[in-house]
C-alpha positions in Angstrom: -15.6 14.6 -4.1 -13.4 11.6 -4.8 -9.8 11.3 -3.7 -7.5 9.2 -6.0 -4.3 7.6 -5.0 -2.5 6.4 -8.2 0.4 4.0 -7.7 2.7 2.3 -10.2 3.7 -1.3 -9.6 7.0 -2.3 -8.0 10.1 -3.4 -9.9 10.4 -6.5 -12.0 13.5 -8.1 -13.4 12.6 -6.9 -16.8 12.4 -3.3 -15.5 15.9 -3.7 -14.0 17.2 -5.2 -17.3 15.7 -2.5 -19.5 13.3 -4.9 -21.3 10.0 -3.7 -22.6 7.4 -5.8 -20.7 4.1 -4.1 -21.7 1.4 -6.7 -21.6 3.7 -9.6 -20.7 2.9 -10.8 -17.2 6.3 -10.4 -15.5 6.1 -10.7 -11.7 7.6 -8.4 -9.2 11.2 -9.3 -8.1 12.3 -9.2 -4.5 13.0 -5.5 -4.6 9.5 -4.9 -6.2 7.9 -6.9 -3.5 9.7 -4.8 -0.9 8.6 -1.6 -2.7 5.0 -2.7 -2.7 5.2 -3.6 1.0 6.8 -0.2 1.8 4.1 1.6 -0.2 1.5 -0.3 1.8 3.2 0.7 5.0 3.2 4.3 4.0 -0.5 4.2 3.1 -1.6 2.0 6.1 -3.7 4.7 7.6 -5.6 5.6 4.4 -9.1 4.1 4.3 -9.6 3.0 0.7 -13.2 2.5 -0.3 -12.4 0.7 -3.6 -9.2 -0.4 -5.4 -8.7 -0.8 -9.2 -5.8 -2.8 -10.6 -4.6 -4.2 -13.9 -4.9 -7.9 -14.1 -1.1 -8.3 -14.6 0.4 -9.9 -11.5 3.0 -7.0 -10.9 0.1 -4.6 -10.5 -2.3 -6.9 -8.7 0.4 -8.0 -6.1 1.2 -4.3 -5.6 -2.4 -3.5 -5.0 -2.8 -6.4 -2.6 0.3 -5.4 -0.7 -1.1 -1.8 -0.3 -4.5 -3.2 0.8 -2.8 -5.3 3.4 -5.3 -6.6 6.0 -8.2 -4.4 4.9 -11.2 -6.0 3.3 -11.4 -3.4 0.5 -12.5 -5.0 -2.7 -10.1 -5.0 -5.6 -11.6 -4.6 -9.1 -9.4 -6.1 -11.8 -9.6 -4.6 -15.3 -7.3 -5.7 -18.1 -7.8 -2.3 -19.8 -5.3 -0.9 -17.2 -2.5 -3.0 -18.7 0.6 -1.3 -19.9 1.1 -0.4 -23.5 1.1 -3.4 -25.8 4.6 -3.2 -27.2 4.0 -5.8 -29.9 7.2 -6.7 -31.6 9.2 -4.9 -28.9 7.9 -7.1 -26.0 10.8 -8.7 -24.2 13.4 -6.8 -26.2 16.1 -4.5 -24.8 16.2 -0.9 -25.8 19.5 -1.5 -27.7 18.0 -4.3 -29.7 14.9 -2.2 -30.6 17.2 0.7 -31.6 19.3 -1.6 -33.8 16.2 -3.0 -35.6 14.1 0.1 -35.8 16.6 3.0 -35.6 15.1 6.2 -34.1 11.6 4.8 -33.6 11.9 4.7 -29.8 12.9 8.4 -29.6 10.2 9.2 -32.1 7.6 7.4 -30.0 8.5 9.4 -26.8 8.9 12.7 -28.6 5.8 12.4 -30.8 3.6 9.7 -29.1 0.5 10.7 -31.1 2.3 9.7 -34.3 3.9 6.4 -33.5 2.3 3.0 -33.2 4.6 0.2 -32.0 5.0 -2.5 -34.7 2.2 -5.0 -34.2 1.4 -3.2 -30.9 -0.4 -0.1 -29.8 0.0 3.6 -30.0 -0.1 5.7 -26.8 -3.5 7.0 -28.1 -4.8 3.4 -28.1 -3.5 2.9 -24.6 -5.0 6.2 -23.4 -8.4 5.4 -24.9 -8.5 1.9 -23.4 -7.2 2.8 -20.0 -9.4 5.9 -19.7 -12.5 3.9 -20.5 -11.7 1.6 -17.6 -10.8 4.4 -15.2 -13.9 6.4 -16.0 -16.2 3.5 -15.6 -14.6 2.6 -12.2 -14.5 6.2 -10.9 -18.1 7.0 -11.9 -19.6 3.7 -10.6 -21.3 5.7 -7.9 -21.7 9.4 -6.9 -20.5 8.9 -3.4 -17.6 10.7 -1.8 -14.8 8.1 -1.6 -11.1 7.4 -1.6 -9.9 5.2 -4.4 -6.6 3.4 -5.0 -5.7 2.9 -8.6 
């Protein structure tokens, strides 16, 4: 049996500001770095056999902070990136709402029906990310503990 630990990256300035960052490589801010270190401290006694991370720095730095002094390999896969928010990248919720009234609500209420303008749908993200996860998880049949 495999044991999975799934962790979201720490805070970025864009998270704090309410900007959609999607595939834009926004680094962790000071609070995000502290969150990543705290998560690493909380998981310091877990022996991870392998680690999988998005290639975006906010996720990779979080994975590295959790790994700490261990020598566990980190596999980087761009398929684990956040949703491509297309025209919404770097925009505030209020600006998106002003330009595309009701579309954000529609996206979260009916994610299977909405594709972000010049971006992805949640189905696109799901298909892309699941392919990467499935490949990583099924790389061997061993019992192991994985950090994603």
